[in-house]
N, C-alpha and C positions, 0 to 999 in steps of 0.2 A: 655708760652702759651700752653694756655688751653686748654684741649679737647674740646670743643665746637669751642672756637677761631680756633683750628685747622681744624675742622671742617668748619666753615666757608671758610676757607682759601678755603680748596680741592674745595667748592662748587664751590666758586665764581670763580677758576681756569677753574673748569668742564663747566663750563656756558662757559665758555672762551672759551675757545677752541672749544664748540660749535659753537657759533657766528662767527665762525673764518671757520670755514667749512660749516655751510649754508650762508655764502655768499660768499666764491668759488665757495656753489654747484654750476653750469648752470642750469637754468629752463629749456633750449630747447636749439639747435643744433645750428641757427642762431646766436645765442651771442659767440657759440666757432666759431664761421665760420668767425667775425667782429676782435674777438679777433684777430686766426690765418693770420686772411687778414694782421692788422694792423705788425706781427712777423714779418712777411714775406718780410713784404717791408723795415722795421729794420736791417733786416741779408742782407739783399739788399742794404742798403746802409750802412750796416759796413764793406761788400766784396766790394762796391767800392775804398771807401774814405782808405781801407787795402793793396788795388791793385794802388793806387798810393802815397800811404806812400814808398812800397814794388819798383813801376819805380823809383821812384825821389831818393832813396838810391841804384837803379843799374847804374842811370845815374852818380851820383855824385861818386862811389866807379869804377869808366871808365871813367869817363871823367876830374874830378879831382884829385881826389887819392883811394886806395882800404880805406877801410871804418877798417880795422883792429879790436883789440878784443873788444876798446871801444864803433867805428861803432854799430857795433853790436850787443852791449847792449845796445845802447841807442834807434838801432831800436826795440828790442822786447821789450825795454819799450812806444816807441813810440803806436807801436800795439797794446799792453796791454792796452794804454790810448784809443784809437782809439774804440776798442773791450766795452769799459766799458765806452765808453760815448754816445754812438748809439746804446749800449745795454741800456741807461737808454734813449736817449732823442732820440724824441722825446715820452713823456709819453702818453698811452691810454688815446682817449678823454672818458673822463663821460660820460654819456648825462647826464640832468640837467630837471627838469622836462619841466620848459620853450623851450630846444631844441627839444622836441617830437613831437606837432604841425608843426613843418617847418623841420622839418626831412625828407632827400629822400624817398619820398616815394620805392622805393626800399630795403631802408636799415629801413625800419619803423618798422617790425617787431623784428628786431635783435634789436636795440639802445634802446629797450623798451623790452625785454627781459633784456636786460645789469642791465638796472636800477629798472626793477621790483625783478633783482637779488641781489641790493645795499638794497633794501627796506625791503626782505622777512625777515631777520633772527628778525626784530622788529614787526612783527605779531605773532598770536595767531596761533594754531598750527595751529586747521581746515586752517583758512587764508591760511598759507603756502602750504597747500594740493593743494587748490584751484587757488595758483596762478601755483601751477606745470600745477596744467589744463591747463589753459593759456594759460602758457610756446607753450603746445601740440599743444592747436589750433593756437599759434600764427607762427605757425613750416609748419600746414597744411597752411597758410593765406598764406605765406611768397614765394610764386614758382607762385598765383597770383598779384603777385604788381607788381614782375619784366615785366609784359608786357601792366598793364592796365596805362590807362590813366592818366596824373596826375589828368588836368581838368575836366575829368568826372562829374558825380553824385556821384558814386560810389566808385571813392577816396576820394571823401571829406566827401561821411558818414562813411570811414577807416579810415579818419583820427582821426576824430570827437569820433570814438569808440574808437583805442585804441590809440590816441597820444594825448588825454582831456580827455576824462570820466572817463576811465581807472585811470594814473596814477592821475584825482585829484579825483578820490576815497580812493586811498590806501593816499595820501596826507594827504586827509582831515582830516582823520585817525590818523592820524601819529602828529594831531595838540593839538587835545585832550590827556588831563594829564589823563599820564597812573592808575591815582586813582581813577577817574573816567571813563575811558571806560564799569564797568561792572556797572553800575550803569543806571538802564532803564532813557529812557527820550522819552516823546511823546509813551510810550509803549516798546521801547525798549531796550537797550545797543546798543552802539556805537556799541561794537561789533558783535551785532546778525547784524546790519545794516548796517556791512562793510562783512562779511560773505554773508549775503542773494544779494547787493550786485556783490561784483564779480561770484558768480553762474549765476545772470544774464548775466552779461559783456562776462561770458566765452561760456554761450549760444551763446551770439549774435556773435562775434567773430566766433565761432564754424560753424552759419549760416550763414559767411556772406562768408569762406571761402568755403560752398559745392557751398553757391548761384552761386559767382563767377566760380566754379571746372563748373559746370552742364551748363553753358554758355558755356564755355569751349568743352565738350564731344558734348552739342550739332550744335556747328559750327564742333568740328571732323566727327557727327555724318549724316549732309550735305554732307559736301564733301565726303563722303563714297561713299551717295546715288548716287549724283554725277554722281561719280568714275565709279560707278556701268554701270547707262543708258549710260554713256558717252561709255564702253570702250565693253560690251556686247553686246551694240544695234552694235557699227563696230564689233562684233563677226561674229555679225545674219547676218549683209550683206557681208560680206565677204565671209558664209557657203553656201552650196552648196545647190541653189534653192532660196536663201534669194533674189538676185536679182529682176528687173521689168523680167514677164517671155510675 
């Protein structure tokens, strides 16, 4: 193999490793939380299944016959099999683009982050940085979605923004052949259109998060004012000279 071929192989391997790292790297905390929740459920099922196997083995040894060496070996193999099976099943349900508009509103931010993490390696470097920024904005938005009425106009707007517009922009870019992404069309290249669209969406998602948070802050301020009027008024009535003359 010539030196140039060795270099090509080395560059190809390095590129594959980098893509693998990019795919594994989360862009937000909500995607990590969803994956961790799925892992905990699998561990719980694994422990329950292992416990059932151990109880069954104990009953067999107590009521029928002692397990002996062969029985203990079979029990060990069975426990390993249970661990392997429940360690792999069920696999994490990777969201598809078509699933995002219908996702549970409470999980919309996290599932969108997971979908974006899978698309991120195929995007140009400036777009990957913007996707990271969108992950931050989705993390800010997620707490507001936990209490937002799913039937409200605000929820519908967020579903369209996060579950439809954002994925369609990224997917639409990926449908363009790689060789044409640097060629101008209508005055802009697909790369430039993608970057401009991601900047707009990052700003809009951040604005939505802050608008919803501002509503909660207004409610908190109103509640504080109500409590002040209620309890400070009571204190005034109880104070010496506060009653009727």
